[in-house]
C-alpha positions in Angstrom: 143.5 87.7 27.3 140.8 85.1 27.7 138.6 85.1 30.9 136.2 82.4 32.1 133.2 83.6 34.2 131.3 81.1 36.3 127.9 82.7 36.8 124.8 80.4 37.1 122.6 83.4 37.1 123.3 85.1 33.8 121.3 86.7 31.0 118.8 86.1 29.6 117.6 85.1 33.0 115.7 88.0 34.4 116.9 89.0 37.8 119.3 91.5 39.3 122.2 89.2 39.9 122.0 88.0 36.3 122.0 91.6 35.0 125.1 92.4 37.1 126.9 89.4 35.7 125.8 90.3 32.1 126.9 93.9 32.4 130.3 92.9 33.8 130.8 90.4 31.0 129.8 93.0 28.4 132.3 95.5 29.9 135.1 93.0 29.5 134.1 92.3 25.9 133.9 96.0 25.1 137.4 96.4 26.5 138.7 93.8 24.1 138.9 90.9 26.6 137.8 87.6 25.2 135.1 86.3 27.6 133.3 83.0 28.1 130.5 82.6 30.7 129.3 79.3 32.1 125.7 79.7 33.3 122.6 77.6 34.1 119.3 78.8 32.7 117.4 76.2 34.8 119.1 77.1 38.1 116.7 77.3 41.0 114.8 79.4 41.7 113.6 79.6 38.1 113.0 83.1 36.6 111.5 84.4 33.3 113.8 85.4 30.5 114.7 89.0 29.8 114.2 90.2 26.2 116.5 93.1 26.2 118.5 93.7 23.0 121.7 94.4 25.0 122.0 90.7 26.0 122.1 89.4 22.4 125.8 89.9 22.0 126.3 87.7 25.1 124.6 84.7 23.5 127.6 83.7 21.5 129.9 83.7 24.6 127.5 82.0 27.0 127.7 78.2 27.6 124.6 76.9 29.3 125.2 74.0 31.7 121.8 72.7 32.8 121.3 71.6 36.4 120.5 67.9 36.5 120.0 65.5 39.4 122.0 62.3 38.9 121.1 59.0 40.4 121.9 58.4 44.0 125.0 56.3 43.5 126.3 58.9 41.0 125.6 61.8 43.5 127.5 59.9 46.2 130.5 59.3 43.9 130.5 63.0 42.7 130.0 64.2 46.3 133.2 62.4 47.4 135.0 63.6 44.3 134.0 67.3 44.8 133.7 67.2 48.6 130.1 68.4 48.7 126.6 67.2 49.5 124.9 69.6 47.1 125.0 70.6 43.5 127.2 67.6 42.7 125.9 67.1 39.1 126.1 70.7 38.1 129.6 71.1 39.6 130.9 68.1 37.7 129.3 69.3 34.5 130.7 72.8 34.9 134.2 71.5 35.6 134.0 69.2 32.6 132.8 72.0 30.3 135.5 74.3 31.5 138.2 71.7 30.8 136.9 71.2 27.3 136.8 74.9 26.6 140.3 75.3 28.0 141.6 72.5 25.7 140.2 74.3 22.7 141.7 77.6 23.7 143.4 78.2 27.1 142.0 80.7 29.6 144.1 83.2 31.4 141.9 83.9 34.4 138.8 82.7 36.2 136.0 84.7 37.8 133.2 83.1 39.9 130.2 85.2 40.8 127.6 84.7 43.6 124.8 84.5 44.2 124.4 81.6 44.0 127.2 80.4 46.3 127.9 77.1 44.4 129.4 79.2 41.6 132.5 79.4 43.8 132.5 75.7 44.5 132.8 75.1 40.7 135.3 78.0 40.6 137.5 76.3 43.2 137.7 73.0 41.3 138.2 74.7 37.9 140.9 77.0 39.2 142.7 74.0 40.8 142.4 71.8 37.7 143.4 74.4 35.2 145.9 76.3 37.4 144.2 79.7 36.7 144.3 82.8 38.8 140.9 82.9 40.5 138.8 85.9 41.5 135.7 85.1 43.6 133.1 87.9 43.5 130.6 88.1 46.4 127.7 90.4 45.7 125.6 89.3 48.8 126.3 87.8 52.2 126.8 84.1 52.1 124.1 83.8 54.8 121.2 86.0 53.9 118.8 84.8 56.6 119.5 87.9 58.9 118.1 90.1 56.2 114.9 88.1 55.5 111.5 89.5 56.1 109.9 86.7 58.1 110.7 83.4 59.9 109.8 81.3 56.9 112.1 83.3 54.7 114.9 83.2 57.3 114.7 79.4 57.6 114.7 79.0 53.8 117.7 81.3 53.3 120.0 79.8 55.9 123.0 78.1 54.3 123.5 74.4 54.9 126.5 73.1 56.9 128.0 72.1 53.5 127.6 75.7 52.2 129.2 77.0 55.4 132.2 74.7 54.9 132.6 76.0 51.4 132.4 79.6 52.5 135.5 79.1 54.7 137.3 77.3 51.8 136.5 80.1 49.3 137.5 82.9 51.6 140.7 81.1 52.3 141.7 79.7 48.9 140.5 82.2 46.2 143.5 84.3 45.0 141.3 87.4 45.2 138.0 88.1 46.9 136.0 91.0 45.5 132.9 92.9 46.7 130.8 95.7 45.2 131.2 97.8 48.4 133.3 98.2 51.5 130.5 97.5 54.0 129.7 94.1 52.5 133.4 93.3 52.6 133.6 94.2 56.3 130.5 92.3 57.1 131.8 89.2 55.4 135.1 89.3 57.2 133.7 90.0 60.7 134.5 86.4 61.6 137.3 85.6 59.3 140.5 87.6 58.9 142.2 87.9 55.5 145.1 90.4 55.2 145.5 90.6 51.5 143.9 89.8 48.2 140.6 91.7 48.8 139.3 94.3 46.3 136.3 96.5 45.7 134.8 96.1 42.2 131.5 98.0 42.0 128.5 97.0 39.8 128.5 98.3 36.3 125.9 101.0 35.8 124.0 101.1 32.5 122.1 103.7 30.6 119.4 103.4 27.9 120.5 102.9 24.4 117.5 104.8 23.2 117.6 108.7 23.3 115.5 109.9 26.2 115.5 112.8 28.5 113.5 114.1 31.5 109.8 114.7 30.9 108.2 118.0 31.4 106.5 116.7 34.6 108.3 116.2 37.8 108.7 112.5 37.3 109.8 110.3 40.3 110.9 106.8 39.2 111.5 103.7 41.4 112.7 100.6 39.5 112.5 97.2 41.1 110.4 95.0 43.4 108.9 96.1 46.7 107.7 94.1 49.7 104.2 93.0 48.5 105.5 92.2 45.0 108.4 89.9 46.0 110.9 92.5 47.1 111.5 91.2 50.6 111.5 93.8 53.4 111.7 96.8 51.1 108.6 99.0 51.4 107.7 102.5 50.1 104.8 103.4 52.4 106.7 106.4 53.7 107.2 107.6 50.1 103.5 107.4 49.3 102.6 109.4 52.5 105.3 112.0 51.7 103.9 112.4 48.2 100.4 113.1 49.7 102.0 115.7 52.0 103.9 117.3 49.1 100.6 118.0 47.4 99.4 119.7 50.6 102.5 122.0 51.0 103.0 122.7 47.3 99.8 123.5 45.6 101.2 123.1 42.1 102.7 119.7 42.8 99.6 117.7 42.2 99.3 118.7 38.5 103.1 118.5 37.9 104.1 115.4 39.7 104.1 111.7 38.7 105.4 108.8 40.7 106.3 105.8 38.5 107.0 102.3 39.9 108.8 100.2 37.3 108.0 96.7 38.3 105.1 94.5 39.6 102.1 96.3 41.1 102.2 96.4 44.9 98.6 96.0 46.2 99.4 97.4 49.6 100.8 100.6 48.1 98.0 100.8 45.6 95.5 100.8 48.4 97.5 103.4 50.4 97.7 105.7 47.5 93.9 105.4 47.0 93.2 106.1 50.7 95.5 109.2 50.6 94.0 110.5 47.4 97.1 110.4 45.3 96.3 107.3 43.2 96.0 109.4 40.0 99.6 110.5 40.4 100.9 107.0 40.9 101.6 104.6 38.1 102.8 101.0 38.0 104.1 100.0 34.6 104.4 96.3 35.5 107.2 93.9 34.8 109.3 95.2 31.9 112.6 94.2 30.2 115.9 95.6 31.6 116.2 97.9 28.6 112.8 99.3 29.1 113.5 99.9 32.8 116.5 102.0 31.7 114.3 104.0 29.4 112.0 104.9 32.3 115.1 105.9 34.4 116.3 108.1 31.5 112.9 110.0 31.5 113.0 110.5 35.3 113.5 113.8 37.0 114.5 112.0 40.2 115.0 108.4 41.0 114.3 106.5 44.3 116.0 103.5 45.8 114.3 101.7 48.7 116.2 99.6 51.2 115.0 97.6 54.2 115.0 99.4 57.5 118.2 97.6 58.7 120.5 98.7 61.5 123.3 98.9 58.9 123.0 99.0 55.1 125.7 96.7 53.8 124.5 96.4 50.2 125.2 98.4 47.0 121.9 98.0 45.0 122.7 97.5 41.4 119.8 99.8 40.3 121.4 102.6 42.3 124.4 102.3 40.0 122.1 102.6 37.0 120.6 105.8 38.5 124.0 107.4 39.1 125.3 106.4 35.7 122.2 108.1 34.2 123.1 111.2 36.3 119.8 111.4 38.1 119.3 113.0 41.5 118.6 110.1 43.9 116.4 109.8 47.0 117.9 106.9 48.9 115.5 105.5 51.5 118.3 103.8 53.3 119.7 103.3 56.8 121.6 106.2 58.3 124.6 103.8 58.9 125.1 102.3 55.5 126.6 102.2 52.0 124.2 104.6 50.4 124.7 107.2 53.2 128.5 106.8 52.7 128.0 107.6 49.0 125.6 110.4 49.7 128.4 112.4 51.2 129.8 112.9 47.7 126.6 114.7 46.4 123.8 113.8 44.1 122.0 111.6 46.7 119.6 112.6 49.4 119.5 110.0 52.1 116.3 109.6 54.2 115.2 106.9 56.7 113.4 104.0 55.0 110.3 104.5 57.1 110.2 108.2 57.8 107.7 110.2 55.7 108.8 113.5 57.2 112.4 113.0 55.9 111.0 111.8 52.6 108.8 114.9 52.4 111.8 117.1 53.0 113.7 115.5 50.1 110.7 115.6 47.8 110.1 119.3 48.5 113.7 120.2 48.0 113.9 118.5 44.6 110.4 119.6 43.5 111.3 123.2 44.3 114.6 122.8 42.3 112.6 121.4 39.4 110.2 124.3 39.3 113.0 126.8 39.6 115.0 125.1 36.8 117.9 124.2 39.1 117.5 120.5 39.5 120.9 120.0 37.9 122.4 121.3 41.2 121.5 117.8 42.6 123.0 115.8 39.8 125.6 113.2 41.0 129.2 114.5 40.5 131.3 113.2 37.7 133.7 111.5 40.1 130.8 109.4 41.4 129.4 108.7 38.0 132.7 107.5 36.7 133.0 104.9 39.5 130.2 102.8 38.0 131.2 103.2 34.4 132.1 100.1 32.5 135.6 101.2 31.6 136.4 102.1 35.2 135.1 98.8 36.5 137.3 96.9 34.0 140.3 98.9 35.3 139.4 97.8 38.9 139.1 94.2 37.6 142.5 94.3 35.9 144.2 95.8 39.0 142.8 92.8 41.0 143.9 90.4 38.3 147.4 91.6 38.3 147.6 90.9 42.1 146.1 87.5 41.5 148.8 86.6 39.0 151.5 87.8 41.4 150.3 85.5 44.3 
């Protein structure tokens, strides 16, 4: 089998969507499925490159299609050809490259992945041209403005009318629509009914290739960006306050506990930690490669995921899948009505409100006591949950969806 993936955000680009696409492609390759990915290293917004060794095997199967802006007359001609007012040059180049690759050796299936949304526009035209079964994977809402942190961000993230037209076309015409979780599926289809051809394919969880285990200290690890360092509305102020209160209610905790933020330093949290007298227990390691972030997760006693204080949590954070795959107890600072609370019912996850230090303290105290007593393994995620995000299981989910696509 030979699969073509359309994923403008793809390794070595350093962002979470890129990593999700890269792990999925590697899972297919490891399962013996020949895979080719069309990406765009200069796709906006630009990001630094990730130096992780795990992406080296993807270099030979990745075809970079740069985003270029044609002359106005060419843009108009391509816009009419591909029925779009945006991304005309990249869409035409991606379709042309896919046709050339197909002539060399035919593909058996096509997967388009978003974000960004225009991956599906290229997917539509490639699937139509090559008559391939087409799976469109949506990892985020098409319109992300309701989840932005301020008015400027909301304005910048609202889709254009052109993107809105393509949303309806993709939801209608793709053979299969896939989502990483049920709540994102339900949110997407709140204004559009589709009776069949919808599947859940979770993110692939990854673990460190380097041998590593929990440290002797009670080490709490958060991986990713937070509000003041480019993480949108995600903030961990309640966690810092809960840590200070933990040191008050458990006298030995101050000397045994370390809170590690894997990612850019957050000046607001740094100031708060200093004001509360816990700065010496809090460490920011700065931006690191994806492989290095997995090493920090491997050394953790407990991992923390922070979500925005939304009415409903519709997302499945990809880092959460890494935490679970590493079999780490997780404190999920997440909405009570949301994906992570759904998962928490299976065990291994303590869900607390994103902005409630009292709930965070209860979770920290529970896990710290278990650590001291040598019983932290009681809070390890169950094997049934761990297997859900394993690469081989995700490939099985993909093949199930592909069989349905071929039958349509």
